[in-house]
C-alpha positions in Angstrom: 311.0 -163.7 116.4 308.0 -165.3 114.9 304.5 -164.8 116.4 302.7 -167.8 118.0 300.6 -169.7 115.4 297.5 -171.5 116.4 297.0 -175.0 115.2 294.6 -175.4 112.2 292.1 -177.4 114.2 291.8 -174.5 116.7 291.2 -172.0 114.0 288.5 -174.2 112.4 286.9 -174.7 115.8 286.8 -170.9 116.4 285.3 -170.3 113.0 282.5 -172.9 113.6 281.7 -171.5 117.0 281.7 -167.9 115.5 279.3 -168.9 112.7 276.9 -170.7 115.1 277.0 -167.7 117.4 276.1 -165.4 114.5 273.2 -167.6 113.5 271.9 -167.7 117.0 272.3 -164.0 117.4 270.3 -163.6 114.2 267.6 -165.8 115.7 267.5 -164.0 119.0 267.3 -160.6 117.2 264.4 -161.7 115.1 261.8 -161.7 117.8 258.8 -160.5 115.8 256.6 -162.5 113.4 255.1 -161.0 110.3 251.9 -162.7 109.2 252.4 -160.9 105.8 255.5 -163.0 105.1 255.7 -166.0 107.5 254.0 -169.4 107.8 254.2 -169.8 111.6 251.6 -172.6 112.2 249.9 -175.6 110.6 247.3 -173.6 108.6 249.0 -170.2 108.6 246.6 -168.2 110.8 244.3 -168.7 113.8 241.2 -169.1 111.5 243.2 -171.9 109.8 242.3 -170.7 106.3 245.3 -172.3 104.6 245.8 -169.1 102.5 249.4 -167.9 102.3 250.1 -164.2 102.6 253.6 -164.6 101.1 253.8 -164.8 97.3 255.8 -167.4 95.3 257.7 -166.9 92.0 255.7 -167.8 88.9 258.1 -170.7 88.2 259.3 -172.7 91.1 262.8 -174.0 91.2 264.3 -176.4 93.8 266.6 -174.4 96.0 267.7 -177.2 98.3 266.9 -180.6 99.7 268.1 -182.1 103.0 267.8 -185.5 104.7 266.9 -185.3 108.4 267.0 -189.0 109.3 263.3 -190.0 109.5 259.9 -189.4 107.9 258.3 -186.0 107.9 254.5 -186.3 108.1 253.7 -182.9 109.6 253.8 -179.4 108.2 256.9 -177.2 108.7 257.0 -173.6 109.8 258.8 -170.7 108.0 259.6 -167.6 110.0 262.1 -165.0 108.9 265.4 -166.6 108.0 264.6 -170.0 109.5 262.6 -173.2 108.7 261.3 -175.5 111.5 260.8 -179.1 110.5 259.4 -181.9 112.8 260.4 -185.5 112.3 259.2 -189.0 113.4 262.7 -189.4 114.9 261.6 -187.2 117.8 263.6 -184.3 116.5 262.6 -180.7 115.6 265.1 -179.1 113.3 265.8 -175.4 112.8 267.3 -174.9 109.4 268.6 -171.8 107.5 266.0 -170.7 105.1 268.4 -170.0 102.2 270.6 -173.1 102.5 268.9 -175.8 104.5 271.9 -175.9 106.8 271.1 -177.0 110.4 271.1 -174.3 113.1 269.9 -176.5 116.0 268.1 -179.8 116.7 265.8 -180.4 119.6 265.1 -184.0 120.8 262.1 -185.2 122.7 264.4 -187.4 124.8 267.8 -186.3 126.1 270.8 -188.6 125.5 268.8 -191.1 123.5 270.8 -194.2 122.7 271.1 -195.8 119.2 268.2 -198.1 118.3 266.1 -196.9 121.2 262.7 -195.2 120.8 262.3 -191.5 121.0 258.7 -190.2 120.7 258.2 -188.7 117.2 256.5 -185.5 116.1 253.2 -185.8 114.1 252.2 -182.4 115.3 253.2 -179.3 113.3 255.2 -176.6 115.1 253.7 -173.3 116.1 256.3 -170.5 116.2 255.9 -167.3 118.3 258.3 -164.5 119.0 260.4 -166.5 121.5 259.1 -170.1 121.5 258.3 -173.1 119.3 255.4 -175.3 120.5 254.4 -178.8 119.5 253.3 -182.2 120.9 254.8 -185.7 120.5 253.3 -189.2 120.1 253.7 -190.0 123.8 251.5 -187.1 124.8 254.2 -184.6 125.9 253.8 -181.0 124.8 257.1 -179.2 124.3 258.0 -175.5 124.6 261.3 -174.8 123.0 263.5 -171.7 123.0 263.3 -170.4 119.5 266.9 -168.9 119.5 268.8 -171.8 121.0 266.7 -174.9 120.6 266.8 -175.5 124.4 263.9 -177.0 126.3 261.9 -174.2 128.0 259.3 -176.6 129.6 257.1 -179.6 129.0 253.5 -180.5 129.8 252.3 -184.1 130.1 248.9 -185.3 128.7 247.5 -188.8 128.8 247.5 -189.5 125.1 249.2 -188.9 121.8 249.3 -185.4 120.4 248.5 -184.9 116.7 246.9 -181.5 117.3 249.0 -178.4 116.5 248.7 -175.5 118.9 246.9 -172.2 118.5 248.5 -169.4 120.4 246.1 -166.5 121.2 246.7 -163.7 123.8 249.5 -165.8 125.4 247.1 -168.8 125.7 248.3 -172.0 124.1 245.5 -174.3 123.0 245.8 -177.9 121.7 244.1 -181.2 121.8 245.2 -184.7 123.0 244.2 -188.3 122.5 243.3 -188.4 126.2 240.0 -186.8 125.0 240.9 -183.3 126.3 241.3 -179.8 124.9 244.0 -178.0 126.8 244.7 -174.4 127.4 248.1 -173.5 128.9 249.7 -170.3 130.1 252.9 -169.1 128.6 254.9 -170.6 131.6 253.4 -174.1 130.9 250.9 -174.1 133.7 247.4 -175.3 132.9 244.8 -172.5 132.6 242.0 -175.0 131.9 241.1 -178.2 130.1 237.8 -179.3 128.5 236.9 -183.0 128.5 235.3 -184.3 125.4 234.0 -187.8 124.7 236.6 -188.8 122.1 240.1 -188.1 120.8 240.9 -184.5 119.9 242.9 -184.9 116.7 242.4 -181.5 115.0 244.2 -178.2 115.5 241.8 -175.8 117.1 240.8 -172.6 115.2 240.4 -169.4 117.2 238.2 -166.4 116.3 236.3 -163.8 118.2 237.3 -165.1 121.6 236.2 -168.7 121.0 238.0 -171.9 119.9 236.5 -174.7 117.8 237.2 -178.4 118.0 235.7 -181.1 115.9 236.7 -184.5 117.2 236.0 -188.2 117.5 233.0 -187.7 119.7 231.1 -186.5 116.6 230.5 -183.0 118.0 231.6 -179.6 116.9 232.3 -177.7 120.1 232.6 -174.0 120.6 234.7 -173.1 123.7 235.3 -169.8 125.4 239.1 -169.2 125.2 239.3 -167.3 128.6 237.1 -169.6 130.7 237.2 -173.0 129.0 233.4 -173.2 129.2 231.4 -174.6 126.2 229.3 -171.9 124.6 227.6 -174.2 122.1 227.8 -177.6 120.4 226.5 -179.2 117.2 226.2 -183.0 116.8 227.6 -183.8 113.3 227.0 -187.6 113.6 230.4 -188.6 112.3 234.0 -188.6 113.3 236.2 -185.7 112.4 240.0 -185.8 111.9 240.5 -182.7 109.8 240.9 -179.2 111.3 238.2 -176.6 110.8 238.7 -173.4 108.8 236.6 -170.3 109.7 235.6 -167.3 107.7 233.1 -164.9 109.3 230.1 -166.8 110.7 230.9 -170.0 108.8 233.2 -173.0 109.6 234.3 -175.6 107.0 235.5 -179.1 107.8 235.8 -182.5 106.2 234.4 -185.5 108.0 234.7 -189.3 108.2 231.4 -189.6 106.4 233.0 -188.7 103.0 231.6 -185.2 103.2 232.6 -181.6 103.7 230.2 -179.5 105.9 229.7 -175.8 106.2 228.4 -174.7 109.6 227.0 -171.4 110.8 228.8 -171.5 114.2 226.8 -168.7 115.7 223.5 -170.5 115.3 224.9 -173.3 115.3 223.5 -175.2 112.3 224.6 -176.9 109.1 224.5 -174.6 106.1 225.3 -177.2 103.5 226.9 -180.7 103.0 229.1 -181.7 100.1 229.3 -185.4 99.3 232.5 -186.6 97.8 230.9 -189.4 95.8 230.2 -193.1 96.0 232.1 -195.2 98.6 233.6 -194.4 102.0 236.4 -191.9 101.6 236.9 -189.9 104.8 238.6 -186.5 104.7 241.8 -186.3 106.6 242.9 -183.2 104.7 242.1 -179.8 106.2 240.4 -177.3 103.8 241.8 -174.1 102.4 239.1 -171.4 102.2 239.1 -168.4 99.9 236.5 -165.7 99.1 234.8 -168.1 96.8 236.1 -171.7 97.2 236.7 -174.4 99.7 239.6 -176.6 98.5 240.4 -179.9 100.1 242.1 -183.2 99.4 240.2 -186.5 99.7 241.0 -190.2 100.2 239.1 -190.7 96.9 242.4 -189.6 95.3 240.8 -186.3 94.3 241.3 -182.7 95.1 237.9 -181.0 95.5 237.1 -177.3 94.9 233.6 -176.5 96.4 231.6 -173.3 95.9 231.6 -171.6 99.3 228.1 -170.2 99.0 226.1 -173.3 97.9 228.3 -176.3 98.5 228.3 -177.4 94.9 231.3 -178.9 93.1 233.4 -176.3 91.1 236.1 -178.7 90.0 238.0 -181.8 90.9 241.5 -182.9 90.1 242.6 -186.6 90.1 245.8 -187.9 91.6 246.9 -191.5 91.7 246.6 -192.0 95.5 244.8 -190.6 98.6 245.3 -187.0 99.4 245.8 -186.4 103.2 248.0 -183.3 102.5 246.1 -180.1 103.2 246.1 -177.6 100.2 247.6 -174.2 100.4 246.3 -171.3 98.3 248.9 -168.8 97.0 247.2 -166.1 95.0 245.5 -167.9 92.1 247.3 -171.1 92.6 246.8 -174.2 94.8 249.7 -176.4 96.1 249.1 -179.8 97.6 250.9 -183.1 98.1 249.6 -186.6 97.4 250.5 -190.1 98.5 251.3 -190.7 94.8 254.6 -188.9 95.6 253.8 -185.7 93.7 253.6 -182.1 94.8 251.0 -180.4 92.6 250.4 -176.9 91.5 246.9 -176.3 90.2 245.0 -173.2 88.9 242.6 -172.0 91.6 239.9 -171.1 89.2 239.9 -174.2 87.0 241.8 -176.9 88.8 244.1 -177.5 85.9 247.7 -178.8 86.5 250.3 -176.1 86.1 253.4 -177.8 87.5 254.3 -180.9 89.6 257.3 -182.3 91.3 257.8 -186.0 91.9 259.4 -186.5 95.3 259.6 -190.3 95.0 257.8 -191.1 98.3 254.3 -190.4 99.6 253.5 -186.8 100.8 251.0 -186.6 103.7 252.5 -183.4 105.1 251.1 -180.1 103.9 253.1 -177.4 102.1 254.3 -174.4 104.1 254.6 -171.1 102.2 256.4 -168.2 103.6 259.2 -165.7 103.0 258.9 -166.4 99.2 259.5 -170.1 99.4 257.6 -173.4 99.7 258.8 -176.2 102.0 257.5 -179.7 102.2 258.7 -183.0 103.8 258.0 -186.5 102.6 257.6 -190.0 104.0 261.1 -191.3 103.1 263.1 -193.1 105.7 265.9 -190.6 105.4 263.5 -187.7 106.1 263.8 -185.7 102.9 262.7 -182.1 103.0 262.5 -179.9 99.8 262.5 -176.1 99.4 261.3 -174.4 96.3 261.5 -170.7 95.3 263.5 -168.6 92.9 267.2 -169.1 92.4 
């Protein structure tokens, strides 16, 4: 007597379910984040230095590319075996790091119908041990289960959210276009909010128990993370879109006045101002800061390297379009995208081109570098994302 044979479609279904289960178990087991290898937030660390702690191979090779359905304008996150990519379609994708295969997809709106609007993600994800946090363009902040992609909770603000979250001591801090800086508890309840006089676009940096916001009310504000009270402020007399980077007592940020400023935040006072050149070319790019240099992209089509000590130009590199992408420093190399469609690799010391990849569409997203790879999305309608590393 022959044994009962399952139909082929049943066996295939069982195999798919098993593989998905294995992937989710891997995610669930991977509940720690190593700053030494990951890229878990917009600028890598709470000080927002834009300096990777993971290395890259000397020669980058394209490992995979995927199309996710809509433009990618925000920076991805790389943690362990997974990559988290936000799209203007209103979806956050969790992909396998080695293959680009989809593990799960989270949507801002449940059961969205074809040709209907779903609020997109212009905010970069922040990944913790068990959650992924980011805000959408209708002002809803989302907490997502990292293992399953299920919604944990949401918090409503009154304006669009570009700001990426800083997570410090289980406090979740981000800005909104309703003119507020928010601090939430891990369960999604509000710990405090601080009202400014303009949009809060930037991602807040956090050091020494304070957070920094530079916004459209032309002020740099220093806020106590525990209480939400302002400790100090400095009027900068111009709008700020870029996110601040902090090393020691000094904060670095580009402004709408075509300049980069260094601020002693403990005084607070301006240490130096770097002028990009003739014309009005505001900085949307957030600076990467090393021991010696401040590296930032400009709307003057240049990538600028500035001496950290005196604010003098060290070098510039020309591209063919504005540079809103924020540079990432990897050892002695700089990686940055441009609206000319190229991802550039430059020498940190001299600014000379070492390699470039033409993606075919503008790149306003910033590179993410972690776990030995670089991931970047582009402004193509099909939502292309590229991964580079060593084959």
